[in-house]
C-alpha positions in Angstrom: 21.9 21.1 -2.0 21.9 18.3 -4.8 20.3 19.1 -8.2 16.4 18.6 -8.4 16.0 15.2 -9.2 12.9 14.3 -11.9 11.0 11.4 -11.6 11.3 9.4 -14.6 8.2 8.9 -16.9 6.7 5.3 -15.9 7.5 4.2 -11.8 4.6 2.1 -11.5 4.9 1.6 -7.8 3.5 4.1 -5.1 5.6 4.8 -1.7 2.6 6.1 -0.3 -0.2 4.7 0.8 -3.2 6.6 -0.3 -4.5 9.0 2.7 -7.7 9.7 4.5 -8.6 12.4 1.6 -8.8 9.8 -0.6 -11.1 7.5 0.3 -14.5 7.1 0.6 -17.1 7.6 3.7 -16.4 4.1 4.3 -12.3 4.7 3.9 -12.2 2.4 0.8 -10.6 4.1 -2.0 -12.0 4.7 -5.3 -9.8 2.5 -8.7 -11.5 3.8 -11.4 -10.5 1.7 -13.8 -11.8 -1.5 -11.6 -15.3 0.8 -11.0 -15.5 1.3 -14.9 -14.3 -2.7 -15.5 -17.0 -3.5 -12.8 -19.9 -1.5 -14.2 -19.4 -2.3 -17.8 -19.4 -5.6 -17.3 -22.4 -5.6 -15.1 -24.2 -3.3 -17.7 -23.1 -6.2 -20.6 -24.2 -9.4 -17.9 -27.7 -7.9 -17.2 -28.1 -6.4 -20.9 -27.4 -10.2 -22.3 -29.6 -12.1 -20.0 -32.2 -9.8 -20.9 -31.7 -10.2 -24.4 -31.4 -13.7 -24.2 -34.7 -14.4 -22.2 -36.5 -12.3 -24.7 -35.1 -13.7 -27.6 -35.7 -17.1 -25.8 -39.3 -16.2 -25.1 -40.2 -14.7 -28.7 -39.1 -17.9 -30.6 -41.0 -19.9 -28.1 -44.3 -17.3 -28.8 -43.9 -17.7 -32.5 -43.0 -21.6 -32.5 -46.4 -21.6 -30.6 -48.2 -19.5 -33.1 -46.9 -21.8 -36.4 -48.3 -25.0 -34.4 -51.9 -23.8 -35.6 -51.1 -23.9 -39.5 -48.7 -26.7 -39.4 -50.9 -29.0 -37.9 -53.4 -27.7 -40.7 -51.2 -28.5 -43.2 -50.0 -31.8 -41.4 -53.7 -32.6 -41.0 -53.7 -32.2 -45.1 -51.1 -34.5 -46.3 -52.4 -37.1 -43.7 -55.6 -37.3 -44.5 -54.9 -37.3 -48.4 -52.6 -40.4 -47.8 -55.5 -42.4 -45.7 -57.1 -43.6 -49.0 -54.1 -45.8 -49.6 -53.6 -46.9 -45.8 -57.0 -49.1 -45.3 -60.1 -49.9 -46.1 -62.5 -46.9 -46.0 -64.7 -48.6 -43.6 -62.1 -50.1 -41.2 -61.7 -47.6 -38.6 -60.0 -50.4 -36.2 -56.9 -50.8 -38.5 -55.4 -47.9 -38.5 -52.0 -47.4 -40.5 -50.0 -44.0 -40.6 -47.5 -43.3 -43.4 -45.2 -40.2 -42.0 -42.7 -40.2 -44.9 -45.5 -38.3 -46.6 -44.2 -35.5 -44.3 -40.4 -35.5 -45.2 -41.0 -32.3 -47.7 -41.9 -29.8 -44.3 -38.6 -30.4 -43.1 -37.4 -28.4 -45.7 -39.0 -24.9 -43.9 -40.9 -26.6 -40.7 -39.8 -28.6 -37.7 -42.4 -30.3 -35.6 -43.3 -33.0 -33.8 -46.0 -35.4 -34.6 -48.1 -37.9 -32.5 -51.0 -39.9 -34.7 -53.7 -42.0 -32.3 -56.6 -43.9 -33.3 -60.0 -43.4 -31.5 -59.3 -45.3 -28.6 -56.0 -43.1 -27.6 -53.5 -46.1 -28.9 -50.4 -44.0 -30.6 -50.2 -45.0 -34.3 -47.1 -43.1 -35.5 -44.4 -40.6 -33.9 -42.2 -38.6 -35.4 -40.0 -35.3 -35.2 -38.8 -33.3 -37.8 -36.3 -30.9 -38.4 -34.7 -29.2 -40.9 -31.4 -30.4 -39.3 -29.8 -32.2 -36.4 -30.0 -30.3 -33.1 -26.8 -28.3 -31.9 -24.9 -30.3 -29.0 -25.9 -29.4 -26.0 -29.3 -28.3 -26.7 -31.1 -31.4 -25.2 -30.9 -29.9 -21.7 -32.7 -26.6 -22.7 -35.3 -28.3 -24.9 -36.2 -30.0 -21.6 -36.9 -27.4 -20.0 -39.4 -25.8 -22.7 -40.6 -28.9 -22.6 -41.5 -28.6 -19.0 -42.8 -25.1 -19.7 -44.8 -26.8 -21.9 -49.1 -27.3 -21.4 -51.6 -28.9 -23.3 -53.1 -26.4 -24.7 -50.0 -25.6 -26.5 -50.6 -28.8 -28.9 -52.4 -28.2 -31.6 -55.1 -31.8 -32.1 -56.5 -32.1 -35.6 -58.5 -35.0 -36.5 -57.4 -37.9 -38.6 -60.1 -38.1 -41.5 -61.0 -40.4 -44.1 -62.9 -39.9 -46.8 -65.8 -38.7 -46.7 -65.5 -37.1 -44.1 -65.3 -40.1 -41.3 -62.7 -39.4 -38.5 -60.3 -42.5 -37.5 -57.9 -40.7 -34.7 -56.3 -37.7 -34.0 -53.2 -35.4 -34.7 -51.5 -34.4 -32.0 -48.8 -31.0 -33.0 -46.7 -29.6 -31.1 -42.8 -27.6 -31.7 -39.8 -29.8 -31.4 -38.2 -28.0 -29.5 -34.6 -29.1 -30.0 -34.8 -26.7 -33.3 -36.2 -23.9 -30.9 -32.7 -24.6 -28.6 -30.7 -25.1 -31.2 -32.0 -21.3 -32.6 -31.5 -20.0 -29.4 -28.1 -21.6 -28.9 -27.0 -19.8 -32.3 -28.1 -16.7 -30.8 -26.3 -17.0 -28.0 -22.9 -17.5 -30.3 -23.9 -14.4 -32.0 -24.2 -12.7 -28.2 -20.6 -14.3 -27.5 -19.6 -12.4 -30.6 -21.1 -9.6 -29.4 -19.6 -10.2 -26.1 -15.4 -10.7 -27.8 -16.4 -7.1 -29.3 -17.3 -6.0 -26.3 -14.1 -6.8 -24.7 -12.2 -5.0 -28.0 -14.5 -1.9 -26.3 -13.5 -2.7 -23.1 -10.0 -2.8 -24.1 -10.0 0.7 -26.1 -11.6 2.1 -23.5 -9.2 1.5 -20.3 -6.1 1.3 -22.2 -6.5 5.0 -22.4 -7.7 5.7 -18.8 -5.3 3.6 -17.9 -2.5 5.4 -19.6 -4.3 8.8 -18.2 -4.4 7.7 -14.6 -0.7 6.4 -14.8 0.4 9.3 -13.5 -1.4 9.0 -10.3 1.4 6.3 -9.4 4.6 8.9 -10.0 2.4 11.6 -7.8 1.7 9.6 -5.1 5.9 7.9 -5.0 6.5 12.1 -4.8 4.3 12.7 -2.3 5.9 9.7 -0.1 9.3 11.1 -0.8 8.5 14.9 0.0 6.8 13.0 3.5 9.8 11.7 4.0 12.1 14.8 3.6 13.6 14.3 0.0 12.4 18.3 -0.7 14.4 17.6 -4.6 11.7 15.3 -5.9 9.9 16.8 -8.3 7.6 15.9 -11.1 7.7 16.0 -15.0 4.7 17.4 -17.2 2.4 14.9 -17.5 0.3 14.8 -20.9 -3.5 15.1 -19.1 -3.4 18.6 -18.6 -5.5 18.5 -14.8 -2.2 16.4 -13.9 0.0 18.7 -15.7 -1.3 21.6 -13.3 -1.1 19.4 -10.2 2.6 18.3 -10.8 3.0 22.0 -11.2 1.5 23.4 -7.9 3.4 20.0 -6.3 7.1 21.3 -8.1 6.3 24.7 -6.5 5.4 23.6 -2.8 8.1 21.2 -2.9 10.8 24.0 -3.7 8.6 26.6 -1.5 9.2 23.6 1.4 13.0 22.4 0.5 13.6 26.6 0.7 12.0 27.0 4.3 14.0 23.6 5.2 17.4 25.2 4.3 16.6 28.5 5.6 15.6 26.7 8.7 18.5 24.4 8.7 21.0 27.3 8.9 18.9 28.8 11.5 19.5 26.0 13.4 23.2 25.5 12.5 23.6 29.0 13.5 21.9 28.7 16.9 23.7 25.4 17.4 27.3 27.1 16.5 26.4 30.1 18.5 26.0 27.4 21.6 29.3 26.1 21.2 30.4 29.7 21.0 28.8 30.1 24.3 30.0 26.7 25.7 33.4 27.5 24.5 33.5 31.2 26.3 32.6 29.8 29.5 35.2 27.3 29.5 37.5 29.8 28.6 36.6 32.4 31.9 35.7 29.1 34.3 39.2 27.9 33.6 41.0 31.2 33.1 39.5 33.6 35.7 37.8 31.0 38.1 39.8 28.4 37.9 42.9 31.1 38.8 40.7 32.2 41.9 40.0 29.0 43.2 43.9 28.3 43.0 44.5 30.9 45.2 42.0 30.6 47.7 43.7 27.1 47.7 46.9 28.5 48.5 46.3 30.9 50.7 44.2 28.3 52.9 47.6 26.3 52.7 49.8 28.9 53.4 47.1 30.1 56.4 47.4 26.0 57.3 51.0 26.0 57.3 51.2 29.1 59.6 48.7 28.0 62.2 50.1 24.6 62.4 52.8 25.2 65.2 50.8 27.0 67.3 48.0 25.0 70.0 45.9 27.7 70.6 44.6 28.0 66.7 43.1 24.5 67.0 39.8 24.8 65.3 40.9 27.6 63.1 43.4 24.9 61.5 40.2 22.8 61.3 38.2 25.2 59.7 40.8 26.0 57.2 41.5 22.1 56.3 37.6 22.2 55.3 38.0 25.4 53.2 40.4 23.5 51.3 38.9 20.5 51.0 35.6 22.7 49.7 38.0 24.5 47.1 39.3 21.5 46.2 36.3 19.8 45.0 35.3 22.9 43.8 38.1 23.2 41.3 37.5 19.3 40.6 34.1 20.2 39.6 34.9 23.5 37.4 37.4 21.4 35.8 34.7 18.5 34.8 32.5 21.2 33.5 35.2 23.1 31.4 36.1 19.5 29.9 32.1 19.0 29.3 32.0 22.6 27.8 35.2 22.2 26.0 36.5 18.9 25.1 40.7 19.4 24.9 40.9 15.9 23.8 38.4 16.2 20.9 40.3 19.4 19.7 43.3 18.1 19.5 43.4 14.4 18.9 39.8 14.3 16.8 36.4 12.8 17.2 37.8 9.4 17.9 40.4 10.6 20.7 37.4 12.7 22.1 34.2 10.0 22.7 37.2 7.3 24.0 38.0 9.8 26.5 34.1 11.0 27.0 33.5 7.0 27.5 36.8 6.7 29.9 35.5 10.3 32.2 31.5 7.9 32.1 33.3 5.2 34.0 35.1 7.0 35.8 32.4 9.2 37.2 29.7 6.1 37.8 32.9 3.6 39.1 33.3 1.9 36.5 30.5 -0.1 37.0 28.8 0.4 33.4 30.2 -2.2 30.6 30.9 0.7 27.7 31.9 -0.7 24.1 32.9 1.3 21.5 33.4 0.2 17.5 34.0 2.5 15.4 34.8 1.8 11.4 35.8 4.9 8.6 37.8 7.4 8.2 36.7 10.6 10.8 39.7 12.3 10.2 38.5 14.8 7.5 35.3 15.3 8.9 33.9 19.0 9.0 34.6 20.3 12.4 31.3 21.5 13.3 30.1 17.9 12.5 32.3 16.7 14.7 31.4 18.8 17.4 28.0 18.2 17.0 28.3 14.3 17.0 30.2 14.0 19.9 27.1 15.9 22.0 25.2 13.4 20.4 26.6 10.6 21.6 27.6 12.6 25.0 23.3 13.3 25.4 22.8 9.5 24.3 25.0 8.3 26.9 23.8 10.9 29.5 20.1 9.4 28.6 21.6 5.7 29.1 23.3 6.1 32.3 20.8 8.7 34.4 17.4 7.8 33.1 17.5 4.1 31.6 20.3 2.5 34.2 21.7 0.9 32.1 24.6 -1.9 33.3 25.7 -2.6 29.4 26.1 0.1 26.7 27.0 -0.7 22.9 28.3 2.3 20.7 28.8 2.0 16.5 29.7 4.5 14.8 30.2 3.7 11.0 31.2 6.4 8.2 31.1 4.5 4.6 31.9 8.1 2.6 29.0 10.0 2.1 26.4 9.2 5.3 27.5 8.4 9.0 25.7 6.0 10.9 25.4 5.7 14.7 23.7 3.5 17.1 23.9 3.6 21.1 22.1 0.5 22.7 21.5 -0.1 26.0 19.8 -2.8 28.3 18.3 -0.4 30.7 14.5 -0.2 31.7 13.4 1.0 28.3 11.0 4.3 27.9 7.3 4.5 27.0 7.6 8.4 26.9 5.7 9.7 23.9 7.3 12.1 21.5 5.8 15.5 22.8 7.2 14.5 26.5 10.4 14.2 25.3 13.1 15.5 27.8 16.2 18.0 26.6 18.5 15.4 25.9 16.3 13.9 23.3 15.3 17.0 22.1 18.5 18.3 21.7 19.6 15.2 20.0 16.9 15.8 17.7 17.7 19.6 17.0 21.1 18.7 15.7 20.5 15.5 13.7 18.2 18.3 12.0 20.2 20.9 11.5 22.9 18.6 9.8 19.8 16.8 7.5 20.2 13.7 9.1 17.3 11.4 11.0 16.9 9.9 14.0 14.7 7.2 15.8 14.6 5.6 19.4 13.8 2.2 19.5 12.5 1.2 23.0 10.4 -1.4 24.9 10.0 -1.6 28.4 12.4 -3.7 30.3 14.1 -4.1 26.4 16.2 -1.7 26.7 16.8 1.5 24.2 18.7 1.9 21.1 19.3 5.6 19.3 19.4 5.5 15.9 21.2 8.4 13.8 21.8 8.8 10.3 23.8 12.1 8.9 25.8 13.4 6.0 29.0 12.8 5.9 30.5 16.2 5.1 34.3 16.5 4.4 36.5 19.4 4.7 36.8 21.2 0.9 33.0 19.5 0.3 30.6 21.9 -1.7 
């Protein structure tokens, strides 16, 4: 077993997708960081809109409230300036000098319009402390649209001794009020910048605290893929640390269980091979000798009765008996070779597989085209691995020839020193059988691969053949 591997502190890419348990009722996973940012952004936007709307409404109401007092001051200044502008009794030629209102611009912002008694405009001006800000015109337009006649303060223009000569219309300067609102918006933007800094200060610790989740998902993916040596480090957050401890304990128990199962499976396979060797030896030594003896006796009787014409029927029976014994002897020899391949034990894996392929061609009258490609050093493999690999190829060929009706089979065997890769591809009818309906051949291949610590997969489609792929660790003699 390799030493336990500990994941590095930073592994941002999860190798395992979120399971169904981590999803909500609708199946969507919850991203805590994104959820916090979205909620914080929604709250900030709503609060900003409310504050700006409230502040704009307050500015408008305050401007409307101050308009009557402003109008009173403007009326007083214009009334005082009237004796200098025209004759007291001349009510048709009315003139006003709005320059007298300029000192008010230091503190007030307003728009004034002066009309005579016949509603003819004789003067208009907007007095403001400073020029409006860029972009205030659009907002001022909407404020003017909301303006009603009741929002304008109307005062009479008087001449001594109290003669009305016109009307003074005073309303707020919405450009100045819009500029004030924009100034407040700039403050809000500064608040947004402060909020962004606050969000960064909040999200970074959350992201740092949730970073181990990616490592945990990656470790779960590796564990699901069969890597029981994966371990999680001790995290800073106590909750994740407890999860890591439980995960490491579970992985260790699973590694122990799988190792025990692998030893048991290997033992059962070794026992099966021992039984095969025992049966092969018994068939070859015991039954083979008896069949040879029976064939010799039948031949002797046939020769003894050949000269006599009275036993013609008995001679034909002896001929049939000799042929039957010959076929039985050949069948037993084939069984012995399948149970205990002599060339495999004598000359190694490659020679044994070549003999197996030759036997398959001979048994099927050379119909299938079997190509065998191999690369690597196979002489140093463990004998147990050699025989199991031979059995896997044997079962794969049997499935391709007996069940897939294949006419072309390609076997590729690669050994790079650490891993063994086997591929058996055929052009048969393909297989759509579910894993639960696997036959004994496939189950045997899967059991052997699992016992040797490897993986097995079938790639098949109806009418497009089947490919068997097996990956095994290359155990060699003397390897620890």
